[in-house]
Backbone bond lengths (Angstrom), bond angles and torsions (degrees), N, CA, C in turn:
res aa  C-N    CA-C-N  psi(-1)  N-CA   C-N-CA  omega(-1)  CA-C   N-CA-C  phi
1 M - - - 1.429 - - 1.520 107.70 -
2 A 1.301 115.70 141.40 1.456 121.07 176.31 1.527 108.25 -142.55
3 Q 1.313 114.99 139.60 1.445 120.24 176.09 1.510 109.05 -129.32
4 L 1.319 115.68 135.62 1.442 122.71 176.22 1.521 107.72 -125.87
5 T 1.318 117.05 122.92 1.459 120.65 172.08 1.508 108.23 -118.09
6 V 1.307 115.39 140.37 1.456 122.06 178.60 1.516 108.57 -134.35
7 D 1.306 116.07 123.84 1.465 122.48 174.32 1.522 106.96 -121.39
8 G 1.295 116.64 144.96 1.449 119.25 177.60 1.514 112.40 177.12
9 R 1.313 113.73 -166.09 1.469 120.76 -179.93 1.521 107.56 -130.85
10 S 1.324 115.65 138.79 1.448 121.61 -176.94 1.522 111.71 -95.41
11 T 1.306 114.48 151.54 1.463 121.15 175.05 1.539 111.21 -87.75
12 N 1.353 116.70 -13.40 1.460 119.45 -174.35 1.530 111.76 -143.34
13 P 1.342 118.62 59.82 1.462 119.10 -177.87 1.524 113.89 -68.33
14 S 1.318 117.98 -18.53 1.470 119.69 179.42 1.538 111.64 -66.86
15 A 1.321 117.39 -16.91 1.470 121.31 -179.68 1.540 111.65 -81.16
16 W 1.323 117.45 -13.16 1.471 119.81 -178.00 1.510 110.96 -73.75
17 T 1.314 115.58 134.63 1.468 122.82 174.29 1.514 108.12 -137.05
18 P 1.343 117.33 159.88 1.474 118.29 173.72 1.526 111.91 -54.33
19 A 1.313 117.09 -39.81 1.480 120.22 -179.50 1.529 111.53 -66.17
20 S 1.332 117.65 -38.72 1.474 119.36 -179.06 1.535 110.43 -69.12
21 L 1.326 117.82 -32.71 1.462 120.09 177.01 1.509 111.56 -71.39
22 K 1.337 117.31 -38.45 1.467 120.24 175.84 1.534 110.45 -61.91
23 A 1.329 116.20 -43.66 1.472 119.75 179.03 1.521 110.99 -63.31
24 L 1.322 117.56 -40.53 1.465 121.38 178.63 1.529 110.29 -62.42
25 S 1.317 116.81 -46.26 1.457 120.27 178.47 1.513 111.69 -61.32
26 D 1.326 117.80 -44.12 1.466 121.18 176.27 1.518 111.96 -60.21
27 D 1.338 116.94 -38.40 1.458 120.05 179.70 1.532 111.72 -67.57
28 I 1.338 117.19 -35.86 1.474 120.90 175.55 1.524 109.57 -63.84
29 V 1.320 117.00 -45.29 1.472 121.34 178.85 1.519 109.88 -58.02
30 S 1.315 117.61 -47.12 1.477 121.56 -179.81 1.514 111.93 -64.41
31 L 1.324 116.41 -44.14 1.460 122.25 -177.77 1.542 111.69 -59.53
32 C 1.329 115.76 -36.29 1.466 120.68 -177.51 1.525 113.51 -97.10
33 G 1.309 118.47 -1.53 1.458 121.66 -179.03 1.519 112.12 64.63
34 M 1.332 116.47 38.51 1.454 121.71 -179.63 1.522 111.10 -85.88
35 Q 1.329 115.99 167.37 1.465 121.88 177.89 1.531 108.03 -115.06
36 K 1.344 116.82 119.77 1.456 120.62 179.19 1.521 110.39 -78.45
37 F 1.344 114.91 137.98 1.468 121.93 171.11 1.534 110.00 -102.97
38 F 1.337 115.93 -38.24 1.456 120.77 -175.21 1.522 109.02 -153.37
39 G 1.310 115.80 137.11 1.460 121.00 175.11 1.516 112.07 94.87
40 P 1.293 113.81 -167.81 1.453 127.37 7.07 1.533 111.51 -73.27
41 E 1.328 114.60 143.02 1.458 122.55 174.18 1.526 106.66 -113.52
42 S 1.307 115.95 134.29 1.458 120.53 -178.34 1.530 109.38 -124.45
43 Y 1.332 115.60 139.25 1.450 121.71 -176.90 1.529 109.05 -131.94
44 E 1.334 114.60 148.61 1.451 121.33 178.17 1.516 108.54 -122.38
45 Y 1.333 117.86 125.28 1.450 123.38 176.72 1.527 107.24 -129.41
46 G 1.329 117.26 96.58 1.454 119.89 -175.93 1.525 109.90 62.05
47 S 1.330 115.88 -121.08 1.470 119.21 179.87 1.531 112.17 -87.43
48 L 1.339 117.26 -6.30 1.474 120.41 -177.96 1.528 111.09 -87.57
49 L 1.338 114.93 137.12 1.462 122.69 172.03 1.531 107.03 -120.32
50 L 1.307 115.79 131.04 1.463 121.91 -179.96 1.522 108.75 -126.95
51 C 1.327 116.15 139.88 1.462 120.44 177.13 1.512 108.82 -140.95
52 F 1.332 116.21 128.89 1.445 121.84 -177.49 1.530 110.31 -128.46
53 T 1.319 115.31 138.77 1.462 120.58 174.54 1.530 106.87 -133.55
54 L 1.309 115.90 125.31 1.447 121.37 175.10 1.529 107.32 -93.87
55 I 1.321 116.37 121.94 1.450 121.12 -179.02 1.520 109.05 -115.92
56 A 1.326 117.27 158.77 1.458 120.53 179.20 1.524 109.97 -56.75
57 E 1.310 115.85 -31.58 1.464 122.57 -176.59 1.527 112.69 -85.10
58 S 1.314 120.00 -14.16 1.465 126.17 174.80 1.522 110.82 152.41
59 H 1.365 118.85 -107.35 1.470 118.94 -173.85 1.528 112.88 -158.96
60 I 1.335 113.75 162.25 1.458 122.91 171.85 1.528 105.12 -129.56
61 S 1.328 117.94 128.75 1.462 119.92 175.59 1.520 109.66 -133.30
62 L 1.317 114.30 134.67 1.461 122.99 179.47 1.519 107.72 -122.81
63 H 1.322 117.06 124.67 1.466 122.67 177.56 1.513 107.50 -125.20
64 L 1.319 117.30 121.07 1.453 121.13 -175.93 1.526 109.68 -134.77
65 D 1.313 115.68 142.97 1.462 122.17 177.56 1.507 109.24 -118.39
66 R 1.329 116.72 108.04 1.460 120.86 -178.06 1.526 112.92 -62.46
67 E 1.330 117.02 -33.97 1.449 120.89 -177.19 1.522 112.46 -65.58
68 S 1.331 116.67 -47.24 1.466 121.14 -178.63 1.537 112.59 -93.15
69 G 1.341 116.92 -19.52 1.463 120.90 -175.51 1.513 112.70 81.81
70 E 1.333 117.08 5.60 1.464 120.40 -177.19 1.526 111.33 -76.14
71 V 1.354 114.31 146.56 1.452 122.94 -175.71 1.524 108.42 -132.29
72 W 1.347 116.09 135.20 1.458 122.28 173.67 1.531 107.01 -135.22
73 V 1.316 116.98 118.96 1.469 123.32 -175.61 1.518 109.14 -126.68
74 D 1.345 115.41 140.93 1.455 122.09 174.15 1.523 108.01 -136.26
75 V 1.319 116.27 123.00 1.469 122.48 174.33 1.527 105.68 -121.68
76 F 1.317 116.07 118.35 1.462 121.52 -176.16 1.521 107.80 -126.85
77 T 1.336 116.93 127.44 1.448 121.08 -177.94 1.525 110.63 -147.57
78 C 1.329 116.11 147.55 1.467 119.98 175.09 1.530 110.31 -87.29
79 K 1.336 116.73 -0.46 1.464 121.42 175.11 1.531 108.47 -98.13
80 A 1.298 116.33 172.70 1.466 120.77 174.81 1.530 108.42 -67.00
81 M 1.314 115.67 143.43 1.459 121.67 179.74 1.522 108.79 -92.88
82 N 1.314 116.72 125.92 1.446 121.14 175.55 1.542 107.59 -64.34
83 P 1.337 117.97 126.44 1.474 119.84 -178.49 1.519 113.69 -61.83
84 E 1.329 118.60 -17.10 1.459 121.53 179.71 1.522 113.33 -74.14
85 V 1.348 117.32 -13.88 1.470 120.33 -178.40 1.534 110.49 -60.40
86 E 1.315 117.27 -43.03 1.469 120.32 -179.65 1.519 111.72 -57.92
87 S 1.320 117.42 -50.63 1.473 119.56 -177.71 1.530 110.85 -67.20
88 L 1.329 118.35 -33.58 1.462 121.71 176.43 1.537 109.97 -60.97
89 L 1.324 117.01 -46.51 1.462 121.26 179.37 1.535 111.02 -62.38
90 L 1.318 116.85 -47.98 1.468 120.44 -176.89 1.527 110.90 -62.43
91 E 1.317 116.60 -41.76 1.467 120.99 -178.36 1.526 111.09 -69.88
92 R 1.328 116.84 -52.57 1.473 119.81 -173.46 1.523 113.03 -69.46
93 L 1.339 117.35 -29.19 1.459 119.41 -179.13 1.535 111.25 -96.11
94 G 1.341 117.51 -5.23 1.452 122.01 178.00 1.520 113.61 65.40
95 I 1.338 115.88 38.15 1.459 120.49 -174.44 1.516 110.51 -81.14
96 Q 1.321 115.04 130.15 1.465 123.31 175.82 1.512 109.12 -108.69
97 Q 1.305 118.50 143.24 1.458 124.76 179.42 1.520 112.23 46.51
98 P 1.328 117.14 59.34 1.471 120.28 -177.11 1.524 112.18 -73.96
99 R 1.301 114.24 154.66 1.475 121.69 167.24 1.536 104.77 -105.52
100 V 1.334 115.32 114.21 1.453 121.42 -174.22 1.517 109.33 -118.02
101 F 1.316 116.36 134.49 1.460 122.26 179.60 1.516 108.79 -130.90
102 H 1.343 116.10 126.96 1.468 122.86 176.74 1.524 107.84 -114.10
103 L 1.316 115.40 136.06 1.466 120.44 173.46 1.522 107.31 -131.50
104 E 1.322 116.06 118.28 1.468 120.58 179.45 1.510 110.16 -99.31
105 R 1.318 116.72 160.47 1.469 122.50 -179.40 1.524 110.90 -51.16
106 G 1.317 115.92 132.47 1.455 121.57 176.86 1.494 115.15 85.28
107 Q 1.338 118.43 -7.42 1.456 121.62 179.14 1.517 109.12 -94.70
108 L 1.306 115.93 143.54 1.447 120.96 172.01 1.525 108.05 -119.92
109 P 1.316 117.62 146.97 1.457 118.59 178.42 1.540 109.82 -62.45
110 D 1.314 116.55 155.80 1.460 121.53 178.45 1.528 109.01 -71.25
111 A 1.311 115.23 87.22 1.455 120.75 178.79 1.519 107.72 -148.13
112 K 1.297 114.56 148.43 1.472 119.24 178.07 1.515 108.65 -80.52
113 I 1.306 115.51 135.10 1.466 121.57 176.41 1.506 106.99 -101.85
114 A 1.304 115.72 123.20 1.493 120.20 -177.39 1.509 109.93 -81.36
């Protein structure tokens, strides 16, 4: 299992479209050799763009706000994550100063469990 989350702000949110998010999600699926079950489906609500893909291995979700330029991405898979996914996301979404979190199978975040 691998999870990648990316939060940040884009320098060019006006370039985002539902079609560009669908293409990005499809490219992540191809890059990791995943199997799609559903999607990608992309929705627009005012300045918000959302894109979801259900994969056999879990899911990909992209949440973007054109008004603020904020980006929230989650890629979760029970397969190994291709390390190129992170750079693909940063480049295609124009994210500057991202907060990136990777969690690999068997790892737990550094936190005390009560």
